[in-house]
CHARMM-style PDB file with segment names, atoms N, HN, CA, C and O in Angstrom:
ATOM      1  N   UNK     1     -13.163  15.233-150.519  1.00  0.00      PROA
ATOM      2  CA  UNK     1     -14.461  15.772-150.154  1.00  0.00      PROA
ATOM      3  C   UNK     1     -14.338  16.629-148.904  1.00  0.00      PROA
ATOM      4  O   UNK     1     -13.625  16.294-147.958  1.00  0.00      PROA
ATOM      5  N   UNK     2     -15.027  17.701-148.930  1.00  0.00      PROA
ATOM      6  HN  UNK     2     -15.606  17.974-149.699  1.00  0.00      PROA
ATOM      7  CA  UNK     2     -15.024  18.573-147.764  1.00  0.00      PROA
ATOM      8  C   UNK     2     -16.030  18.067-146.748  1.00  0.00      PROA
ATOM      9  O   UNK     2     -17.094  17.547-147.083  1.00  0.00      PROA
ATOM     10  N   UNK     3     -15.657  18.236-145.531  1.00  0.00      PROA
ATOM     11  HN  UNK     3     -14.792  18.659-145.259  1.00  0.00      PROA
ATOM     12  CA  UNK     3     -16.537  17.796-144.444  1.00  0.00      PROA
ATOM     13  C   UNK     3     -17.522  18.916-144.122  1.00  0.00      PROA
ATOM     14  O   UNK     3     -17.133  20.076-143.993  1.00  0.00      PROA
ATOM     15  N   UNK     4     -18.783  18.565-143.993  1.00  0.00      PROA
ATOM     16  HN  UNK     4     -19.100  17.622-144.097  1.00  0.00      PROA
ATOM     17  CA  UNK     4     -19.813  19.562-143.691  1.00  0.00      PROA
ATOM     18  C   UNK     4     -19.692  20.003-142.238  1.00  0.00      PROA
ATOM     19  O   UNK     4     -19.510  19.180-141.341  1.00  0.00      PROA
ATOM     20  N   UNK     5     -19.793  21.288-142.021  1.00  0.00      PROA
ATOM     21  HN  UNK     5     -19.940  21.956-142.750  1.00  0.00      PROA
ATOM     22  CA  UNK     5     -19.718  21.847-140.673  1.00  0.00      PROA
ATOM     23  C   UNK     5     -21.128  21.938-140.119  1.00  0.00      PROA
ATOM     24  O   UNK     5     -22.005  22.555-140.725  1.00  0.00      PROA
ATOM     25  N   UNK     6     -21.343  21.316-138.960  1.00  0.00      PROA
ATOM     26  HN  UNK     6     -20.630  20.815-138.468  1.00  0.00      PROA
ATOM     27  CA  UNK     6     -22.659  21.371-138.329  1.00  0.00      PROA
ATOM     28  C   UNK     6     -22.755  22.631-137.487  1.00  0.00      PROA
ATOM     29  O   UNK     6     -21.839  22.957-136.731  1.00  0.00      PROA
ATOM     30  N   UNK     7     -23.852  23.325-137.621  1.00  0.00      PROA
ATOM     31  HN  UNK     7     -24.596  23.060-138.235  1.00  0.00      PROA
ATOM     32  CA  UNK     7     -24.066  24.539-136.851  1.00  0.00      PROA
ATOM     33  C   UNK     7     -25.049  24.253-135.728  1.00  0.00      PROA
ATOM     34  O   UNK     7     -26.002  23.491-135.890  1.00  0.00      PROA
ATOM     35  N   UNK     8     -24.800  24.870-134.603  1.00  0.00      PROA
ATOM     36  HN  UNK     8     -24.025  25.489-134.471  1.00  0.00      PROA
ATOM     37  CA  UNK     8     -25.720  24.745-133.480  1.00  0.00      PROA
ATOM     38  C   UNK     8     -26.860  25.737-133.666  1.00  0.00      PROA
ATOM     39  O   UNK     8     -26.647  26.942-133.795  1.00  0.00      PROA
ATOM     40  N   UNK     9     -28.040  25.213-133.674  1.00  0.00      PROA
ATOM     41  HN  UNK     9     -28.212  24.233-133.569  1.00  0.00      PROA
ATOM     42  CA  UNK     9     -29.213  26.071-133.789  1.00  0.00      PROA
ATOM     43  C   UNK     9     -29.751  26.346-132.398  1.00  0.00      PROA
ATOM     44  O   UNK     9     -29.602  25.515-131.502  1.00  0.00      PROA
ATOM     45  N   UNK    10     -30.369  27.492-132.205  1.00  0.00      PROA
ATOM     46  HN  UNK    10     -30.490  28.167-132.933  1.00  0.00      PROA
ATOM     47  CA  UNK    10     -30.954  27.798-130.893  1.00  0.00      PROA
ATOM     48  C   UNK    10     -31.989  26.760-130.460  1.00  0.00      PROA
ATOM     49  O   UNK    10     -32.122  26.480-129.269  1.00  0.00      PROA
ATOM     50  N   UNK    11     -32.713  26.197-131.402  1.00  0.00      PROA
ATOM     51  HN  UNK    11     -32.606  26.424-132.370  1.00  0.00      PROA
ATOM     52  CA  UNK    11     -33.708  25.181-131.042  1.00  0.00      PROA
ATOM     53  C   UNK    11     -33.041  23.925-130.488  1.00  0.00      PROA
ATOM     54  O   UNK    11     -33.585  23.288-129.587  1.00  0.00      PROA
ATOM     55  N   UNK    12     -31.871  23.559-131.013  1.00  0.00      PROA
ATOM     56  HN  UNK    12     -31.428  24.076-131.746  1.00  0.00      PROA
ATOM     57  CA  UNK    12     -31.147  22.393-130.495  1.00  0.00      PROA
ATOM     58  C   UNK    12     -30.633  22.660-129.076  1.00  0.00      PROA
ATOM     59  O   UNK    12     -30.664  21.770-128.225  1.00  0.00      PROA
ATOM     60  N   UNK    13     -30.174  23.856-128.830  1.00  0.00      PROA
ATOM     61  HN  UNK    13     -30.149  24.579-129.521  1.00  0.00      PROA
ATOM     62  CA  UNK    13     -29.674  24.212-127.497  1.00  0.00      PROA
ATOM     63  C   UNK    13     -30.813  24.194-126.487  1.00  0.00      PROA
ATOM     64  O   UNK    13     -30.654  23.682-125.379  1.00  0.00      PROA
ATOM     65  N   UNK    14     -31.963  24.749-126.865  1.00  0.00      PROA
ATOM     66  HN  UNK    14     -32.093  25.165-127.765  1.00  0.00      PROA
ATOM     67  CA  UNK    14     -33.119  24.762-125.960  1.00  0.00      PROA
ATOM     68  C   UNK    14     -33.585  23.338-125.682  1.00  0.00      PROA
ATOM     69  O   UNK    14     -33.905  23.004-124.541  1.00  0.00      PROA
ATOM     70  N   UNK    15     -33.625  22.499-126.708  1.00  0.00      PROA
ATOM     71  HN  UNK    15     -33.364  22.770-127.634  1.00  0.00      PROA
ATOM     72  CA  UNK    15     -34.021  21.106-126.536  1.00  0.00      PROA
ATOM     73  C   UNK    15     -33.047  20.377-125.614  1.00  0.00      PROA
ATOM     74  O   UNK    15     -33.471  19.596-124.762  1.00  0.00      PROA
ATOM     75  N   UNK    16     -31.755  20.623-125.774  1.00  0.00      PROA
ATOM     76  HN  UNK    16     -31.411  21.258-126.466  1.00  0.00      PROA
ATOM     77  CA  UNK    16     -30.751  19.986-124.927  1.00  0.00      PROA
ATOM     78  C   UNK    16     -30.913  20.411-123.472  1.00  0.00      PROA
ATOM     79  O   UNK    16     -30.852  19.568-122.578  1.00  0.00      PROA
ATOM     80  N   UNK    17     -31.117  21.694-123.221  1.00  0.00      PROA
ATOM     81  HN  UNK    17     -31.166  22.379-123.947  1.00  0.00      PROA
ATOM     82  CA  UNK    17     -31.292  22.201-121.853  1.00  0.00      PROA
ATOM     83  C   UNK    17     -32.549  21.609-121.225  1.00  0.00      PROA
ATOM     84  O   UNK    17     -32.530  21.218-120.058  1.00  0.00      PROA
ATOM     85  N   UNK    18     -33.635  21.539-121.979  1.00  0.00      PROA
ATOM     86  HN  UNK    18     -33.650  21.857-122.927  1.00  0.00      PROA
ATOM     87  CA  UNK    18     -34.875  20.944-121.455  1.00  0.00      PROA
ATOM     88  C   UNK    18     -34.684  19.467-121.132  1.00  0.00      PROA
ATOM     89  O   UNK    18     -35.208  18.976-120.132  1.00  0.00      PROA
ATOM     90  N   UNK    19     -33.943  18.763-121.967  1.00  0.00      PROA
ATOM     91  HN  UNK    19     -33.517  19.162-122.780  1.00  0.00      PROA
ATOM     92  CA  UNK    19     -33.674  17.348-121.727  1.00  0.00      PROA
ATOM     93  C   UNK    19     -32.868  17.154-120.449  1.00  0.00      PROA
ATOM     94  O   UNK    19     -33.156  16.249-119.666  1.00  0.00      PROA
ATOM     95  N   UNK    20     -31.872  17.986-120.233  1.00  0.00      PROA
ATOM     96  HN  UNK    20     -31.638  18.721-120.869  1.00  0.00      PROA
ATOM     97  CA  UNK    20     -31.067  17.901-119.015  1.00  0.00      PROA
ATOM     98  C   UNK    20     -31.919  18.192-117.790  1.00  0.00      PROA
ATOM     99  O   UNK    20     -31.803  17.493-116.783  1.00  0.00      PROA
ATOM    100  N   UNK    21     -32.770  19.206-117.852  1.00  0.00      PROA
ATOM    101  HN  UNK    21     -32.864  19.774-118.669  1.00  0.00      PROA
ATOM    102  CA  UNK    21     -33.642  19.531-116.717  1.00  0.00      PROA
ATOM    103  C   UNK    21     -34.603  18.389-116.397  1.00  0.00      PROA
ATOM    104  O   UNK    21     -34.811  18.069-115.227  1.00  0.00      PROA
ATOM    105  N   UNK    22     -35.182  17.781-117.407  1.00  0.00      PROA
ATOM    106  HN  UNK    22     -35.013  18.042-118.358  1.00  0.00      PROA
ATOM    107  CA  UNK    22     -36.077  16.646-117.188  1.00  0.00      PROA
ATOM    108  C   UNK    22     -35.320  15.458-116.600  1.00  0.00      PROA
ATOM    109  O   UNK    22     -35.842  14.763-115.728  1.00  0.00      PROA
ATOM    110  N   UNK    23     -34.111  15.224-117.064  1.00  0.00      PROA
ATOM    111  HN  UNK    23     -33.688  15.789-117.772  1.00  0.00      PROA
ATOM    112  CA  UNK    23     -33.315  14.121-116.529  1.00  0.00      PROA
ATOM    113  C   UNK    23     -33.031  14.332-115.050  1.00  0.00      PROA
ATOM    114  O   UNK    23     -33.110  13.387-114.265  1.00  0.00      PROA
ATOM    115  N   UNK    24     -32.704  15.553-114.661  1.00  0.00      PROA
ATOM    116  HN  UNK    24     -32.640  16.321-115.298  1.00  0.00      PROA
ATOM    117  CA  UNK    24     -32.450  15.851-113.241  1.00  0.00      PROA
ATOM    118  C   UNK    24     -33.726  15.657-112.425  1.00  0.00      PROA
ATOM    119  O   UNK    24     -33.679  15.111-111.323  1.00  0.00      PROA
ATOM    120  N   UNK    25     -34.858  16.097-112.956  1.00  0.00      PROA
ATOM    121  HN  UNK    25     -34.896  16.541-113.852  1.00  0.00      PROA
ATOM    122  CA  UNK    25     -36.124  15.937-112.236  1.00  0.00      PROA
ATOM    123  C   UNK    25     -36.489  14.476-112.016  1.00  0.00      PROA
ATOM    124  O   UNK    25     -37.060  14.135-110.980  1.00  0.00      PROA
ATOM    125  N   UNK    26     -36.176  13.617-112.959  1.00  0.00      PROA
ATOM    126  HN  UNK    26     -35.712  13.894-113.801  1.00  0.00      PROA
ATOM    127  CA  UNK    26     -36.500  12.204-112.830  1.00  0.00      PROA
ATOM    128  C   UNK    26     -35.484  11.439-111.987  1.00  0.00      PROA
ATOM    129  O   UNK    26     -35.851  10.463-111.332  1.00  0.00      PROA
ATOM    130  N   UNK    27     -34.230  11.849-111.984  1.00  0.00      PROA
ATOM    131  HN  UNK    27     -33.932  12.642-112.516  1.00  0.00      PROA
ATOM    132  CA  UNK    27     -33.178  11.131-111.265  1.00  0.00      PROA
ATOM    133  C   UNK    27     -33.119  11.533-109.790  1.00  0.00      PROA
ATOM    134  O   UNK    27     -32.729  10.723-108.949  1.00  0.00      PROA
ATOM    135  N   UNK    28     -33.501  12.771-109.463  1.00  0.00      PROA
ATOM    136  HN  UNK    28     -33.818  13.429-110.146  1.00  0.00      PROA
ATOM    137  CA  UNK    28     -33.391  13.251-108.085  1.00  0.00      PROA
ATOM    138  C   UNK    28     -34.154  12.387-107.084  1.00  0.00      PROA
ATOM    139  O   UNK    28     -33.582  12.073-106.040  1.00  0.00      PROA
ATOM    140  N   UNK    29     -35.398  11.979-107.321  1.00  0.00      PROA
ATOM    141  HN  UNK    29     -35.863  12.234-108.169  1.00  0.00      PROA
ATOM    142  CA  UNK    29     -36.080  11.133-106.324  1.00  0.00      PROA
ATOM    143  C   UNK    29     -35.387   9.793-106.088  1.00  0.00      PROA
ATOM    144  O   UNK    29     -35.397   9.276-104.971  1.00  0.00      PROA
ATOM    145  N   UNK    30     -34.793   9.236-107.125  1.00  0.00      PROA
ATOM    146  HN  UNK    30     -34.785   9.656-108.033  1.00  0.00      PROA
ATOM    147  CA  UNK    30     -34.062   7.974-106.962  1.00  0.00      PROA
ATOM    148  C   UNK    30     -32.821   8.210-106.110  1.00  0.00      PROA
ATOM    149  O   UNK    30     -32.517   7.418-105.217  1.00  0.00      PROA
ATOM    150  N   UNK    31     -32.108   9.292-106.384  1.00  0.00      PROA
ATOM    151  HN  UNK    31     -32.355   9.935-107.109  1.00  0.00      PROA
ATOM    152  CA  UNK    31     -30.931   9.649-105.585  1.00  0.00      PROA
ATOM    153  C   UNK    31     -31.318   9.875-104.123  1.00  0.00      PROA
ATOM    154  O   UNK    31     -30.634   9.398-103.217  1.00  0.00      PROA
ATOM    155  N   UNK    32     -32.412  10.600-103.895  1.00  0.00      PROA
ATOM    156  HN  UNK    32     -32.968  10.987-104.631  1.00  0.00      PROA
ATOM    157  CA  UNK    32     -32.884  10.885-102.539  1.00  0.00      PROA
ATOM    158  C   UNK    32     -33.237   9.589-101.801  1.00  0.00      PROA
ATOM    159  O   UNK    32     -32.894   9.435-100.629  1.00  0.00      PROA
ATOM    160  N   UNK    33     -33.912   8.666-102.469  1.00  0.00      PROA
ATOM    161  HN  UNK    33     -34.191   8.791-103.421  1.00  0.00      PROA
ATOM    162  CA  UNK    33     -34.290   7.394-101.847  1.00  0.00      PROA
ATOM    163  C   UNK    33     -33.049   6.571-101.493  1.00  0.00      PROA
ATOM    164  O   UNK    33     -32.989   5.967-100.421  1.00  0.00      PROA
ATOM    165  N   UNK    34     -32.071   6.546-102.379  1.00  0.00      PROA
ATOM    166  HN  UNK    34     -32.119   7.036-103.249  1.00  0.00      PROA
ATOM    167  CA  UNK    34     -30.845   5.792-102.090  1.00  0.00      PROA
ATOM    168  C   UNK    34     -30.068   6.398-100.926  1.00  0.00      PROA
ATOM    169  O   UNK    34     -29.560   5.667-100.076  1.00  0.00      PROA
ATOM    170  N   UNK    35     -29.972   7.717-100.880  1.00  0.00      PROA
ATOM    171  HN  UNK    35     -30.385   8.310-101.571  1.00  0.00      PROA
ATOM    172  CA  UNK    35     -29.267   8.364 -99.778  1.00  0.00      PROA
ATOM    173  C   UNK    35     -30.006   8.140 -98.450  1.00  0.00      PROA
ATOM    174  O   UNK    35     -29.373   7.942 -97.413  1.00  0.00      PROA
ATOM    175  N   UNK    36     -31.316   8.171 -98.484  1.00  0.00      PROA
ATOM    176  HN  UNK    36     -31.830   8.331 -99.327  1.00  0.00      PROA
ATOM    177  CA  UNK    36     -32.106   7.970 -97.263  1.00  0.00      PROA
ATOM    178  C   UNK    36     -32.039   6.531 -96.772  1.00  0.00      PROA
ATOM    179  O   UNK    36     -32.204   6.273 -95.580  1.00  0.00      PROA
ATOM    180  N   UNK    37     -31.800   5.602 -97.674  1.00  0.00      PROA
ATOM    181  HN  UNK    37     -31.666   5.812 -98.643  1.00  0.00      PROA
ATOM    182  CA  UNK    37     -31.747   4.196 -97.292  1.00  0.00      PROA
ATOM    183  C   UNK    37     -30.571   3.898 -96.371  1.00  0.00      PROA
ATOM    184  O   UNK    37     -30.624   2.942 -95.597  1.00  0.00      PROA
ATOM    185  N   UNK    38     -29.516   4.697 -96.439  1.00  0.00      PROA
ATOM    186  HN  UNK    38     -29.473   5.474 -97.068  1.00  0.00      PROA
ATOM    187  CA  UNK    38     -28.325   4.451 -95.639  1.00  0.00      PROA
ATOM    188  C   UNK    38     -28.161   5.439 -94.494  1.00  0.00      PROA
ATOM    189  O   UNK    38     -27.064   5.576 -93.952  1.00  0.00      PROA
ATOM    190  N   UNK    39     -29.240   6.133 -94.113  1.00  0.00      PROA
ATOM    191  HN  UNK    39     -30.131   6.021 -94.553  1.00  0.00      PROA
ATOM    192  CA  UNK    39     -29.199   7.087 -93.000  1.00  0.00      PROA
ATOM    193  C   UNK    39     -30.172   6.655 -91.919  1.00  0.00      PROA
ATOM    194  O   UNK    39     -31.145   5.946 -92.179  1.00  0.00      PROA
ATOM    195  N   UNK    40     -29.892   7.094 -90.712  1.00  0.00      PROA
ATOM    196  HN  UNK    40     -29.102   7.670 -90.501  1.00  0.00      PROA
ATOM    197  CA  UNK    40     -30.848   6.871 -89.632  1.00  0.00      PROA
ATOM    198  C   UNK    40     -31.977   7.890 -89.768  1.00  0.00      PROA
ATOM    199  O   UNK    40     -31.849   8.865 -90.509  1.00  0.00      PROA
ATOM    200  N   UNK    41     -33.070   7.669 -89.062  1.00  0.00      PROA
ATOM    201  HN  UNK    41     -33.174   6.877 -88.460  1.00  0.00      PROA
ATOM    202  CA  UNK    41     -34.201   8.602 -89.134  1.00  0.00      PROA
ATOM    203  C   UNK    41     -33.796   9.999 -88.672  1.00  0.00      PROA
ATOM    204  O   UNK    41     -34.250  10.990 -89.244  1.00  0.00      PROA
ATOM    205  N   UNK    42     -32.950  10.094 -87.649  1.00  0.00      PROA
ATOM    206  HN  UNK    42     -32.581   9.289 -87.184  1.00  0.00      PROA
ATOM    207  CA  UNK    42     -32.491  11.387 -87.167  1.00  0.00      PROA
ATOM    208  C   UNK    42     -31.683  12.133 -88.202  1.00  0.00      PROA
ATOM    209  O   UNK    42     -31.825  13.347 -88.350  1.00  0.00      PROA
ATOM    210  N   UNK    43     -30.831  11.415 -88.923  1.00  0.00      PROA
ATOM    211  HN  UNK    43     -30.715  10.429 -88.803  1.00  0.00      PROA
ATOM    212  CA  UNK    43     -30.026  12.042 -89.981  1.00  0.00      PROA
ATOM    213  C   UNK    43     -30.906  12.540 -91.122  1.00  0.00      PROA
ATOM    214  O   UNK    43     -30.646  13.594 -91.703  1.00  0.00      PROA
ATOM    215  N   UNK    44     -31.947  11.775 -91.437  1.00  0.00      PROA
ATOM    216  HN  UNK    44     -32.158  10.919 -90.965  1.00  0.00      PROA
ATOM    217  CA  UNK    44     -32.855  12.187 -92.508  1.00  0.00      PROA
ATOM    218  C   UNK    44     -33.583  13.465 -92.109  1.00  0.00      PROA
ATOM    219  O   UNK    44     -33.736  14.372 -92.926  1.00  0.00      PROA
ATOM    220  N   UNK    45     -34.029  13.541 -90.864  1.00  0.00      PROA
ATOM    221  HN  UNK    45     -33.905  12.804 -90.200  1.00  0.00      PROA
ATOM    222  CA  UNK    45     -34.752  14.729 -90.406  1.00  0.00      PROA
ATOM    223  C   UNK    45     -33.827  15.936 -90.265  1.00  0.00      PROA
ATOM    224  O   UNK    45     -34.247  17.073 -90.480  1.00  0.00      PROA
ATOM    225  N   UNK    46     -32.569  15.688 -89.905  1.00  0.00      PROA
ATOM    226  HN  UNK    46     -32.227  14.764 -89.730  1.00  0.00      PROA
ATOM    227  CA  UNK    46     -31.612  16.777 -89.722  1.00  0.00      PROA
ATOM    228  C   UNK    46     -31.246  17.436 -91.051  1.00  0.00      PROA
ATOM    229  O   UNK    46     -31.317  18.658 -91.180  1.00  0.00      PROA
ATOM    230  N   UNK    47     -30.858  16.637 -92.028  1.00  0.00      PROA
ATOM    231  HN  UNK    47     -30.800  15.644 -91.923  1.00  0.00      PROA
ATOM    232  CA  UNK    47     -30.469  17.163 -93.338  1.00  0.00      PROA
ATOM    233  C   UNK    47     -30.798  16.106 -94.400  1.00  0.00      PROA
ATOM    234  O   UNK    47     -29.985  15.220 -94.661  1.00  0.00      PROA
ATOM    235  N   UNK    48     -31.982  16.196 -95.009  1.00  0.00      PROA
ATOM    236  HN  UNK    48     -32.642  16.916 -94.797  1.00  0.00      PROA
ATOM    237  CA  UNK    48     -32.431  15.130 -95.907  1.00  0.00      PROA
ATOM    238  C   UNK    48     -31.612  14.976 -97.188  1.00  0.00      PROA
ATOM    239  O   UNK    48     -31.581  13.880 -97.748  1.00  0.00      PROA
ATOM    240  N   UNK    49     -30.953  16.016 -97.671  1.00  0.00      PROA
ATOM    241  HN  UNK    49     -30.978  16.907 -97.216  1.00  0.00      PROA
ATOM    242  CA  UNK    49     -30.237  15.901 -98.946  1.00  0.00      PROA
ATOM    243  C   UNK    49     -28.733  15.683 -98.794  1.00  0.00      PROA
ATOM    244  O   UNK    49     -28.030  15.564 -99.797  1.00  0.00      PROA
ATOM    245  N   UNK    50     -28.235  15.629 -97.582  1.00  0.00      PROA
ATOM    246  HN  UNK    50     -28.806  15.726 -96.767  1.00  0.00      PROA
ATOM    247  CA  UNK    50     -26.797  15.438 -97.373  1.00  0.00      PROA
ATOM    248  C   UNK    50     -26.415  13.972 -97.599  1.00  0.00      PROA
ATOM    249  O   UNK    50     -27.236  13.067 -97.451  1.00  0.00      PROA
ATOM    250  N   UNK    51     -25.172  13.771 -97.953  1.00  0.00      PROA
ATOM    251  HN  UNK    51     -24.505  14.506 -98.073  1.00  0.00      PROA
ATOM    252  CA  UNK    51     -24.660  12.411 -98.064  1.00  0.00      PROA
ATOM    253  C   UNK    51     -24.543  11.810 -96.668  1.00  0.00      PROA
ATOM    254  O   UNK    51     -24.283  12.536 -95.709  1.00  0.00      PROA
ATOM    255  N   UNK    52     -24.731  10.499 -96.536  1.00  0.00      PROA
ATOM    256  HN  UNK    52     -24.943   9.909 -97.315  1.00  0.00      PROA
ATOM    257  CA  UNK    52     -24.624   9.886 -95.210  1.00  0.00      PROA
ATOM    258  C   UNK    52     -23.198   9.988 -94.661  1.00  0.00      PROA
ATOM    259  O   UNK    52     -22.228   9.729 -95.372  1.00  0.00      PROA
ATOM    260  N   UNK    53     -23.088  10.369 -93.382  1.00  0.00      PROA
ATOM    261  HN  UNK    53     -23.876  10.580 -92.804  1.00  0.00      PROA
ATOM    262  CA  UNK    53     -21.777  10.474 -92.744  1.00  0.00      PROA
ATOM    263  C   UNK    53     -21.222   9.089 -92.450  1.00  0.00      PROA
ATOM    264  O   UNK    53     -20.016   8.864 -92.557  1.00  0.00      PROA
ATOM    265  N   UNK    54     -22.091   8.168 -92.083  1.00  0.00      PROA
ATOM    266  HN  UNK    54     -23.070   8.351 -91.997  1.00  0.00      PROA
ATOM    267  CA  UNK    54     -21.695   6.781 -91.863  1.00  0.00      PROA
ATOM    268  C   UNK    54     -22.835   5.885 -92.346  1.00  0.00      PROA
ATOM    269  O   UNK    54     -23.986   6.314 -92.433  1.00  0.00      PROA
ATOM    270  N   UNK    55     -22.498   4.651 -92.655  1.00  0.00      PROA
ATOM    271  HN  UNK    55     -21.564   4.303 -92.585  1.00  0.00      PROA
ATOM    272  CA  UNK    55     -23.519   3.743 -93.152  1.00  0.00      PROA
ATOM    273  C   UNK    55     -24.392   3.250 -92.005  1.00  0.00      PROA
ATOM    274  O   UNK    55     -23.899   2.860 -90.947  1.00  0.00      PROA
ATOM    275  N   UNK    56     -25.662   3.278 -92.235  1.00  0.00      PROA
ATOM    276  HN  UNK    56     -26.062   3.595 -93.095  1.00  0.00      PROA
ATOM    277  CA  UNK    56     -26.648   2.799 -91.270  1.00  0.00      PROA
ATOM    278  C   UNK    56     -27.543   1.827 -92.001  1.00  0.00      PROA
ATOM    279  O   UNK    56     -28.329   2.231 -92.858  1.00  0.00      PROA
ATOM    280  N   UNK    57     -27.435   0.546 -91.675  1.00  0.00      PROA
ATOM    281  HN  UNK    57     -26.797   0.217 -90.979  1.00  0.00      PROA
ATOM    282  CA  UNK    57     -28.243  -0.462 -92.342  1.00  0.00      PROA
ATOM    283  C   UNK    57     -29.372  -0.888 -91.423  1.00  0.00      PROA
ATOM    284  O   UNK    57     -29.127  -1.340 -90.305  1.00  0.00      PROA
ATOM    285  N   UNK    58     -30.583  -0.750 -91.876  1.00  0.00      PROA
ATOM    286  HN  UNK    58     -30.782  -0.382 -92.784  1.00  0.00      PROA
ATOM    287  CA  UNK    58     -31.751  -1.174 -91.091  1.00  0.00      PROA
ATOM    288  C   UNK    58     -32.016  -2.639 -91.344  1.00  0.00      PROA
ATOM    289  O   UNK    58     -32.240  -3.050 -92.483  1.00  0.00      PROA
ATOM    290  N   UNK    59     -31.992  -3.417 -90.300  1.00  0.00      PROA
ATOM    291  HN  UNK    59     -31.810  -3.084 -89.375  1.00  0.00      PROA
ATOM    292  CA  UNK    59     -32.252  -4.849 -90.419  1.00  0.00      PROA
ATOM    293  C   UNK    59     -33.585  -5.129 -89.750  1.00  0.00      PROA
ATOM    294  O   UNK    59     -33.810  -4.747 -88.602  1.00  0.00      PROA
ATOM    295  N   UNK    60     -34.460  -5.795 -90.475  1.00  0.00      PROA
ATOM    296  HN  UNK    60     -34.277  -6.105 -91.408  1.00  0.00      PROA
ATOM    297  CA  UNK    60     -35.791  -6.091 -89.933  1.00  0.00      PROA
ATOM    298  C   UNK    60     -35.752  -7.119 -88.843  1.00  0.00      PROA
ATOM    299  OT1 UNK    60     -36.794  -7.472 -88.289  1.00  0.00      PROA
TER     300      UNK     60
END
């Protein structure tokens, strides 16, 4: 039996790109919150999207 060749349709590509964009939009706030959790307030104000240079744990 011959194997059927699947073709990429433009609608599938557009759907895939939209799905990736939505995933980034939903994951970014979680990433931002996690990165901010390990920074001091000064580091957050200086560069909010940078990775923490050192771990800063806030203890109540």
